[in-house]
C-alpha positions as CSV (number, residue, x, y, z in Angstrom):
1,X,-98.8,93.9,-64.6
2,X,-101.0,96.5,-65.8
3,X,-103.7,96.9,-63.5
4,X,-100.6,97.3,-60.8
5,X,-99.4,100.8,-62.5
6,X,-102.5,101.8,-62.5
7,X,-103.3,101.4,-59.4
8,X,-99.5,102.8,-58.6
9,X,-101.1,106.1,-60.8
10,X,-103.9,106.1,-58.5
11,X,-101.8,106.2,-55.3
12,X,-99.7,109.2,-56.9
13,X,-102.3,111.5,-57.7
14,X,-103.8,110.3,-54.0
15,X,-100.4,111.1,-51.9
16,X,-100.3,114.7,-54.5
17,X,-104.2,115.7,-53.0
18,X,-103.8,114.7,-49.5
19,X,-100.0,116.8,-49.8
20,X,-101.6,119.3,-51.2
21,X,-104.6,119.7,-49.2
22,X,-102.5,119.4,-45.7
23,X,-100.0,122.3,-46.9
24,X,-103.2,124.5,-48.0
25,X,-104.1,123.8,-44.4
26,X,-100.6,124.5,-42.7
27,X,-100.6,127.4,-44.8
28,X,-104.0,128.4,-43.6
29,X,-103.4,127.6,-40.3
30,X,-99.9,130.2,-40.0
31,X,-101.6,133.1,-41.2
32,X,-104.8,132.6,-38.8
33,X,-102.0,132.0,-36.6
34,X,-99.7,134.9,-37.4
35,X,-103.7,137.4,-38.0
36,X,-104.7,136.3,-33.7
37,X,-101.5,137.0,-32.8
38,X,-101.2,140.5,-34.3
39,X,-105.0,141.6,-33.7
40,X,-104.2,140.6,-30.1
41,X,-107.1,137.8,-30.4
42,X,-106.4,135.1,-27.7
43,X,-104.6,131.7,-29.6
44,X,-106.5,128.8,-28.6
45,X,-104.1,126.5,-26.2
46,X,-104.4,123.5,-29.2
47,X,-103.7,125.4,-32.1
48,X,-100.1,124.4,-32.2
49,X,-100.9,121.0,-31.2
50,X,-103.3,121.0,-34.4
51,X,-100.7,123.0,-36.7
52,X,-97.7,120.1,-35.4
53,X,-100.2,117.5,-36.6
54,X,-100.5,118.9,-39.9
55,X,-96.9,119.2,-40.5
56,X,-96.5,116.0,-39.0
57,X,-98.8,114.6,-41.5
58,X,-97.1,116.4,-44.4
59,X,-93.9,115.1,-43.4
60,X,-95.4,111.7,-43.1
61,X,-97.2,111.1,-47.0
62,X,-93.8,112.8,-48.0
63,X,-91.4,110.7,-47.1
64,X,-90.8,107.6,-49.0
65,X,-91.9,104.5,-48.7
66,X,-88.4,103.4,-49.3
67,X,-85.4,104.2,-49.1
68,X,-84.4,105.5,-52.9
69,X,-82.1,103.1,-55.3
70,X,-82.9,99.8,-54.0
71,X,-85.0,97.4,-56.1
72,X,-87.9,95.3,-54.9
73,X,-85.5,91.9,-55.8
74,X,-82.4,93.2,-54.3
75,X,-81.5,91.1,-51.1
76,X,-81.3,93.0,-47.6
77,X,-77.3,93.0,-46.5
């Protein structure tokens, strides 16, 4: 039981680190994209795809694995 709590705590920290890194990459990407548009630099074609992948990854890491309010022993209806 203690090891399970330890693994869950480590998993929460890992989610926090990954989510923070993705959010930082997204902010940097949006700033770079805005700068390129205002500076008149041609934005690479795949830049939007990369930002969309970051947004999708961020949404995936922030969404819960289980619906809230259900316990592990609850029978499915």
